[in-house]
C-alpha positions in Angstrom: -2.4 3.7 -210.7 -3.0 5.5 -213.9 -5.7 8.2 -214.4 -7.5 5.9 -216.8 -7.6 3.1 -214.3 -8.9 5.4 -211.6 -11.5 6.7 -213.9 -12.6 3.1 -214.8 -12.8 2.1 -211.2 -14.4 5.2 -209.8 -18.1 4.3 -210.6 -17.7 0.7 -209.5 -16.2 1.8 -206.2 -19.1 4.2 -205.7 -21.5 1.3 -206.2 -19.5 -0.8 -203.7 -19.6 2.1 -201.2 -23.4 2.4 -201.7 -24.0 -1.3 -201.2 -21.7 -1.4 -198.1 -23.7 1.5 -196.7 -26.9 -0.4 -197.2 -25.4 -3.4 -195.5 -24.6 -1.3 -192.4 -28.1 0.1 -192.4 -29.6 -3.4 -192.6 -27.3 -4.5 -189.7 -28.7 -1.7 -187.6 -32.3 -2.7 -188.5 -31.6 -6.3 -187.7 -30.1 -5.3 -184.3 -33.4 -3.6 -183.4 -35.4 -6.7 -184.2 -33.0 -9.0 -182.3 -33.3 -6.7 -179.3 -37.1 -7.2 -179.4 -36.6 -11.0 -179.7 -34.4 -10.8 -176.6 -37.2 -9.1 -174.6 -39.7 -11.7 -175.6 -37.3 -14.5 -174.7 -36.8 -13.1 -171.3 -40.5 -12.6 -170.8 -41.0 -16.3 -171.3 -37.8 -17.5 -169.7 -36.4 -18.8 -173.0 -32.6 -19.3 -173.5 -30.7 -16.6 -175.5 -29.1 -19.4 -177.6 -31.3 -21.9 -179.4 -29.1 -24.1 -181.5 -31.9 -25.6 -183.6 -33.1 -22.1 -184.7 -29.5 -21.0 -185.5 -28.9 -24.1 -187.6 -32.2 -23.7 -189.5 -31.3 -20.1 -190.3 -27.8 -20.9 -191.5 -29.1 -23.8 -193.7 -31.7 -21.6 -195.3 -29.2 -18.8 -196.0 -26.6 -21.3 -197.4 -29.2 -22.6 -199.9 -30.2 -19.1 -200.8 -26.5 -18.1 -201.4 -26.0 -21.1 -203.6 -29.0 -20.2 -205.7 -27.6 -16.7 -206.1 -24.1 -17.8 -207.1 -22.6 -16.6 -203.8 -20.3 -18.7 -201.7 -22.3 -20.6 -199.1 -19.3 -20.6 -196.8 -19.1 -16.8 -197.1 -22.7 -16.4 -196.2 -22.4 -18.6 -193.2 -19.3 -16.9 -192.0 -20.9 -13.5 -192.2 -24.1 -14.6 -190.6 -22.3 -16.3 -187.7 -20.5 -13.1 -186.9 -23.7 -11.1 -187.1 -25.5 -13.6 -184.8 -22.7 -13.5 -182.3 -23.3 -9.7 -182.1 -27.0 -10.2 -182.0 -26.8 -12.4 -178.9 -25.3 -9.4 -177.1 -28.2 -7.1 -178.2 -30.5 -9.7 -176.5 -28.8 -9.3 -173.1 -30.2 -6.0 -171.9 -31.8 -7.8 -168.9 -32.7 -11.4 -167.9 -35.8 -13.0 -166.4 -35.5 -14.3 -162.9 -35.9 -18.1 -163.0 -36.7 -18.5 -159.3 -40.2 -17.5 -158.1 -39.8 -14.5 -155.8 -36.1 -14.1 -156.7 -34.2 -13.9 -153.4 -30.7 -13.2 -152.0 -27.7 -14.7 -153.8 -24.4 -14.6 -151.9 -21.2 -14.8 -154.0 -18.3 -15.8 -151.8 -15.3 -14.2 -153.7 -17.6 -11.9 -155.7 -15.0 -9.2 -156.0 -12.8 -11.6 -158.0 -12.8 -11.5 -161.8 -15.0 -14.5 -162.4 -17.0 -14.0 -159.3 -17.8 -10.4 -160.4 -19.1 -11.8 -163.7 -21.7 -13.9 -161.9 -22.6 -11.0 -159.5 -23.4 -9.0 -162.6 -25.5 -11.8 -164.2 -27.5 -12.4 -161.0 -28.1 -8.6 -160.5 -29.3 -8.2 -164.1 -31.7 -11.1 -163.5 -33.4 -9.4 -160.6 -31.8 -11.1 -157.6 -30.6 -9.4 -154.5 -26.8 -10.0 -154.5 -24.4 -9.8 -151.6 -20.6 -10.3 -151.8 -18.7 -12.1 -149.1 -15.0 -11.3 -149.1 -12.1 -12.1 -146.8 -12.8 -9.0 -144.6 -16.5 -9.9 -144.2 -16.3 -13.2 -142.4 -17.2 -11.8 -139.0 -20.5 -10.8 -140.6 -20.9 -14.0 -142.6 -23.9 -15.3 -140.6 -25.8 -12.0 -141.3 -24.7 -11.9 -144.9 -25.8 -15.5 -145.6 -29.1 -15.2 -143.6 -32.1 -15.8 -145.9 -29.9 -16.7 -148.9 -31.4 -18.8 -151.6 -28.0 -19.5 -153.1 -24.4 -19.3 -151.8 -22.0 -19.6 -154.6 -18.3 -20.3 -153.9 -16.1 -18.3 -156.4 -12.8 -18.5 -154.6 -9.3 -19.8 -155.5 -8.9 -23.6 -155.7 -6.5 -23.7 -152.7 -9.1 -21.9 -150.4 -12.3 -23.6 -151.6 -12.6 -26.4 -149.1 -11.4 -24.2 -146.2 -13.9 -21.5 -146.9 -16.7 -24.0 -147.4 -16.0 -25.4 -143.9 -15.9 -21.8 -142.6 -19.5 -21.0 -143.8 -22.1 -20.4 -141.2 -25.2 -22.6 -141.0 -27.2 -22.0 -144.2 -31.0 -21.9 -144.5 -32.4 -25.5 -145.1 -33.6 -24.7 -148.7 -30.5 -22.6 -149.6 -28.5 -24.0 -152.6 -24.8 -24.3 -152.0 -22.7 -24.4 -155.2 -19.2 -23.8 -156.3 -17.5 -22.8 -159.6 -14.1 -24.4 -158.9 -12.2 -26.1 -161.8 -12.0 -29.3 -159.8 -15.1 -31.0 -158.5 -14.7 -34.1 -156.3 -13.2 -32.5 -153.2 -15.3 -29.3 -153.2 -18.5 -31.3 -153.8 -17.7 -33.6 -150.9 -16.9 -30.7 -148.7 -20.2 -29.0 -149.5 -22.2 -32.2 -149.0 -20.6 -32.5 -145.5 -21.1 -28.9 -144.6 -24.7 -28.3 -145.8 -27.7 -30.6 -145.4 -29.7 -28.9 -148.1 -29.4 -28.8 -151.9 -25.8 -28.9 -153.2 -24.4 -28.7 -156.8 -20.9 -28.5 -158.2 -20.5 -26.2 -161.3 -17.5 -25.6 -163.5 -17.8 -22.8 -166.1 -15.5 -23.7 -168.9 -14.6 -20.1 -169.6 -12.7 -17.2 -168.0 -13.9 -13.7 -166.9 -12.9 -12.1 -170.3 -16.0 -13.5 -172.1 -18.6 -11.0 -173.3 -21.6 -13.3 -172.6 -22.4 -16.9 -171.8 -23.9 -17.8 -175.2 -22.5 -21.2 -176.3 -20.3 -21.4 -173.2 -20.1 -24.8 -171.5 -20.9 -25.1 -167.8 -20.2 -28.6 -166.3 -22.8 -29.7 -163.7 -22.0 -32.3 -161.1 -25.1 -33.1 -159.2 -24.8 -33.3 -155.4 -28.1 -33.4 -153.4 -31.8 -32.4 -153.9 -31.5 -31.8 -157.6 -35.1 -30.6 -158.0 -34.4 -27.8 -155.5 -31.7 -26.2 -157.8 -33.4 -26.6 -161.1 -34.1 -22.9 -161.1 -30.4 -22.3 -161.0 -29.7 -24.6 -164.0 -32.6 -22.9 -165.9 -31.0 -19.5 -165.1 -27.7 -20.7 -166.6 -29.7 -21.8 -169.7 -31.4 -18.4 -170.0 -28.1 -16.7 -169.9 -27.1 -18.8 -172.9 -24.9 -21.5 -171.3 -24.8 -25.1 -172.5 -25.0 -27.5 -169.6 -23.1 -30.8 -169.6 -23.7 -33.2 -166.7 -20.8 -35.3 -165.4 -19.8 -37.2 -162.3 -17.3 -35.3 -160.2 -14.5 -38.0 -160.6 -15.2 -38.2 -164.4 -14.9 -34.4 -164.7 -11.7 -34.2 -162.7 -10.1 -37.0 -164.8 -11.0 -35.1 -168.0 -9.7 -31.8 -166.7 -6.3 -33.3 -166.2 -6.1 -33.5 -170.0 -8.2 -30.5 -170.9 -6.7 -28.0 -168.5 -3.7 -29.1 -166.4 -1.7 -30.9 -169.1 -2.4 -28.3 -171.7 -1.4 -25.4 -169.4 1.8 -27.2 -168.4 2.7 -27.9 -172.1 2.1 -24.2 -172.9 4.2 -23.2 -169.9 7.1 -25.4 -171.0 6.9 -24.1 -174.6 6.8 -20.5 -173.5 9.7 -20.8 -171.1 11.6 -22.7 -173.8 11.1 -19.7 -176.2 12.3 -17.4 -173.4 15.4 -19.4 -172.7 16.2 -19.7 -176.4 15.8 -15.9 -176.5 13.5 -16.2 -179.5 12.6 -13.1 -181.4 8.8 -13.1 -181.1 8.3 -10.3 -183.7 10.4 -12.3 -186.2 8.4 -15.5 -185.4 5.2 -13.6 -186.0 6.5 -12.1 -189.2 7.5 -15.5 -190.6 4.6 -17.5 -189.2 2.0 -19.4 -191.0 -1.6 -18.8 -189.7 -1.5 -22.1 -187.8 1.7 -21.3 -186.0 0.4 -17.8 -185.3 -2.6 -19.4 -183.6 -0.4 -21.8 -181.6 1.8 -19.0 -180.5 -1.2 -16.9 -179.5 -2.5 -19.7 -177.4 0.8 -20.0 -175.6 1.1 -16.3 -175.2 -2.4 -16.1 -173.9 -1.4 -18.2 -170.9 1.2 -15.6 -169.9 -1.5 -12.8 -169.9 -3.3 -14.7 -167.1 -2.9 -14.9 -163.3 0.2 -17.0 -162.5 -1.1 -18.3 -159.2 -4.4 -19.4 -160.7 -2.8 -21.5 -163.4 -0.2 -22.9 -161.0 -3.1 -24.0 -158.7 -4.8 -25.7 -161.7 -1.6 -27.6 -162.6 -1.1 -28.6 -158.9 -4.7 -29.4 -158.3 -4.2 -33.2 -158.4 -1.3 -35.5 -157.7 -2.5 -37.6 -160.6 -1.4 -34.7 -163.0 2.2 -35.4 -162.1 1.9 -39.1 -163.1 0.1 -38.1 -166.3 2.9 -35.7 -167.2 5.5 -38.3 -166.4 3.9 -40.6 -168.9 3.8 -37.8 -171.4 7.5 -37.2 -170.9 8.2 -40.9 -171.4 6.3 -40.8 -174.8 8.1 -37.6 -175.8 11.5 -39.2 -175.0 10.5 -42.3 -177.0 9.6 -40.3 -180.0 12.7 -38.2 -179.7 14.8 -41.4 -179.7 13.1 -42.3 -183.1 14.0 -38.8 -184.4 17.6 -39.1 -183.2 17.9 -42.5 -184.9 16.4 -41.0 -188.1 13.9 -43.8 -187.9 11.4 -42.6 -190.5 9.4 -45.8 -190.4 9.1 -45.6 -186.6 7.9 -42.0 -186.8 5.3 -42.8 -189.4 4.1 -45.8 -187.3 3.5 -43.4 -184.4 1.8 -41.0 -186.8 -0.4 -43.9 -187.9 -1.3 -44.7 -184.3 -2.6 -41.1 -183.9 -4.5 -41.3 -187.2 -6.2 -44.5 -186.0 -7.1 -42.9 -182.7 -8.6 -39.7 -184.0 -10.4 -41.5 -186.9 -13.1 -39.5 -188.5 -12.7 -36.7 -186.0 -9.3 -35.9 -187.7 -11.2 -34.8 -190.9 -13.7 -32.8 -188.8 -10.9 -31.1 -187.0 -9.2 -30.3 -190.3 -12.3 -28.5 -191.5 -12.8 -26.6 -188.2 -9.2 -25.6 -188.1 -9.4 -24.3 -191.7 -12.1 -21.8 -190.6 -9.9 -20.7 -187.7 -6.9 -20.3 -189.9 -8.9 -18.2 -192.4 -9.9 -15.9 -189.6 -6.3 -15.7 -188.4 -5.1 -14.8 -191.9 -7.9 -12.2 -192.2 -6.8 -10.4 -189.0 -3.2 -10.3 -189.9 -2.0 -6.7 -190.2 
């Protein structure tokens, strides 16, 4: 850069530095206000995340941006990132949604996801006890006077440990957070005569908070007696979706088991092909980088956990066999260089996704822009 160019840019860069400094100061000021908002929400047992309020705020700022000649998409993108941070400033402590609080026992509370719930209940003012494999001789003492016993154990052990529980207080809520629901729910209903509910948090232990995280609820027995627990999840920021256990398990075959298996096959294929991952990243488009990241993410997880998810139902095998048949059929079209046949299959997909295809296109554009921004 020439001296003349540097001299011409210097005052403009100083202005930008000054404006950026003001932006950071405003962010700090906003964080103080949102922290106060969090305290008031907890005082009145209001959820951290209120989608209607968020949408009104975004709509107002988009309109303001357009009036000022600023990209509305830019304004929304920046505000969404700021709001995500602000939700964390509202999490200093949570209100207890059960009158008098009480003892919560987390079976498997030393595990990654179990520990996340131990922390949330403790920060909400409950007395929390953890029941691990070395504690079963004291299980009756640990579970005495419990208002909630939450099963947070591996899939393969869930039913066994439910049956191993001591007799629980009549009004104690028995719940689980296993990724399958029909069998654990049936086991809990058979074991305990009091309130029972099946929960499936659709997230892992690496999340920073529960804001906008989905928790599936499968009602069991005495729904009114565990409303405080559902309200507690709302206060933490979770979005609750009610499903029948069988309906949930059928959907999870597609959402979890099949997706994990497909990622496993693709990752093993790359390994067997001795692909150069650094070269793939260097040459990748943002969308392929995201796809590769999602495959690579699987291999950063616990192998036994994901194997258990894939093996959780015999119906998964039949589903994957049908997937293999369709893969083979489309491969045959490719081998035959049947362009019309491939396009016909593409058309079947277009018809199935319908208007959602356009919605997914827009959503993916936002993800791809973020992926491109983060590329070093």
